[in-house]
N, C-alpha and C positions, 0 to 999 in steps of 0.2 A: 477186502478182510480177511484177504490168506496173511499179508504185511503188517498190517494193524496189531494179530495177533500173534506172527515172528518178534515184531517187539517186543510186544508184553513180556514174552518170556522170557527174549535177552534181558530188558529192563532186570527181572524178576532176579537172572542169574547171574546178574552185576550185583547186585542188595545181598544174593547169597556169598558171593565172593567176598563181600566187606564186611560182610558176617563173621566169613568165615577166618580172613586177613585181621578183623580185632581180636579174634578171641585167641589167637597165638599171639597177637601181639599185647596184648593188656597184659598177660599176667611178667612179663620181660619187661615192657614200661610202671608195674608198681612194685615191683623186685629192684628197678634202678634207684627210681623214689625214694624208696625202703631206705637201698644201702647208705646213699645223699644224708636222708634223714642220719639214720647210725650214724656216720662218719662225721658229719655235722654236729651231732653230740659229744661223740670224743675229742673234739678240737675245744671245741665249747669247755670243757668238765677241766682236761688238758690244763687250760688257759687258767681258768678256774683258780684250779688246784694252786697254781704256781702262785696265782695274784695273791691265795693262802697263806703262803710258806715264808711271803716276802712280807705281808701285814702281819701275822704273829711275832718275826724276829722281827720289825722295823718297831711292835708294839716296846717292849720289853730293849732295846735299842736307846729309845726317843728318851728317856729318864733318866733324870740328872740327879738323880743317888745312884751313892757306888754300893748298894745296900737293895737285894732284891727280896723280897715276900714270897711266900706262896699262893698269898692273893694276887700279887701278878704273873705270875703263874697262869690265876687260875684266873681273871681278866684275859690274856691272853690265847689260851684257849678256846676258849668260849666264843672268841674274833668269830669261828672256823665259820659261827649254824651262820653270820652274816654274809660273809666273804662265800663259803661254799655252802648255799642252803639245798643246792640238789642230797648231799647228805641226810634233812632231816627228811623230805621225800622218801631216803630211798629206804631210810631206817623203818621208818613207820613202816613203810609195805612189809618189809624183813623180821613183823614184829619184836622189836631189839631199841635199844637205848643209840641214841648218834653218837652214842663216845666207843661206841661196840663194832662202827658203822667205818671207821677209819679213825687211825692211827696219826699220831703225836708226837710231837718227841723236839724237850726245848735241852740246849745244852750252853755255854760261854764254858768258850776256848782260849785257852794263852798260848803260847810259844815261848821258850828258850833256847840256847846252844848247847847242842848236845854235850860241850865241853865245856866248861865253869869260867869265867874269865873270859870266854873269846869276843875281840872287839870288832875283828874283822877278818871276810873271806869266811864267815859261822855257817857251819851248816845248824838245822835248828829241827825243832823235835814240837808237836804240838801234843798238848796238855787240855786234858775237860777239867773243868774247876766245878762246875755245879751240871747238876743235869734234872728235868724234869717230868714230867706225867706218864710217858712209855717207858722212858729213859733206855733208849733204843744206845744214845753213846755213855758207854759204861767208866765208872770213875776206875783207873787205873791202868786205863789202857789209853794208849800213843794212836790217835788217827793217823794214817800214813796219808804221803803229797800219793797224789795222780791225774793224770790230764786235767784241763779243765769241762770237758771236755766228754767226760765221761759219767758213766751214769753215778746218779747219787745214791751213798750208800753211805751205815751207820757207822760203822767203822773207817770211813776218805776225806780227805779234804783236798779240793782244787788247787791245783800245783803254785796257784798266785798268792794265794792265801798268808804258804812259806816265805814270800818275800820279805826280806829286810828294810827297816827303814832308815835312811842315810841319814848316817849325826854331821850338826854343822859344824861341828868340832873332830869328823873324819870318822874315820873306819861306816858302824853300822848299830844299829838297834835292833832289837825282834821283832819280828813281824808284831799288826797292833788284836789288838785283843778281837777275836771276833766272835754274836748272839749267831747260833745257827739256829732255825728249825725243819723241823726234819717230818716230813709227811707219808703215808702211803695210805693207797685209795684203790681200792679194788673197782673199776669201771663193770656192767656189763650192759649188755646190748635190749634195747628197748622189745624191736619188732620179731627180727630173728634171732630167737634164741635159741634155738636146735643146729642153730648153722652157722651165728659167730661164736668165737670164746671169748672168753670175760680177758679183761686183761688189767695185771698190776701194774698201777702208776705211785711212779715214788719222787716225788720234788723233794730241794732239798731248799733254804735260801742263808744267804752266809751274809750277814751285818755290822761294820761295828762300829761301839756306842758312839754318839751323838755329843754330851757334852761329857763325858768320862772318860776314860781310858779304859777302868776295866768294873765288873760288876761280879760281887761277891753273894755266894748266897743267907743270908740269914734267918735263924727259925724264931718264930715271935711267936706270943700266943695265940695258940688255938692252932696253928700248924697239924696238917694234916696230914703231912709227909707226900704231896703232894710236889715237893721239888726235895735235894741236897744235895747239903754239901759234899764236893770230894776232900779227902783229905789230905792233907796237908794247904789247902786252899780257904 
């Protein structure tokens, strides 16, 4: 009977130890699971944001008309609701319009030699031809060249875009015209709101027009100034 009582108490002690161990490990496991969830959410939204920038630029670059209208900009802009649906639930939770929860801008960029008449060994400067939506690319400014790996910026362009086009007759032509879509979105944690800080995501996409050499913004009937042509273009 004594041995039976001893083993009964020992079994009870082991259960107690297990409970204590579980109570100590459970918060750690919970925090680890929540951390994995937050990290996965961040990566997923980051990829969707990149896809959204690419989609907007592609929509504008895929047209066969050299003229671009405010309706074209609206169509490309509104496509963000499909490619980045998180912005809808996020803005609803904040009780604001989705257009106030994300910043999207579009622009057309052309290149010209810094020295007029240059045909070989030229240096090129970028020019904003037109801009739309948030107008982060400002008319009259010249985006500067930065490394392709540099973070997106409304005042810069990847160095590779400044590469001249080799002419069959020798020499070179200015770099290809490019459509740019810039997006800025603030990611917020869903679980550790008090521990993890918000992160500003910036994504840009650069795509050459598919069927035409360049695009020009034209004012049409009903134009709501969603886009504008820059002086001289």
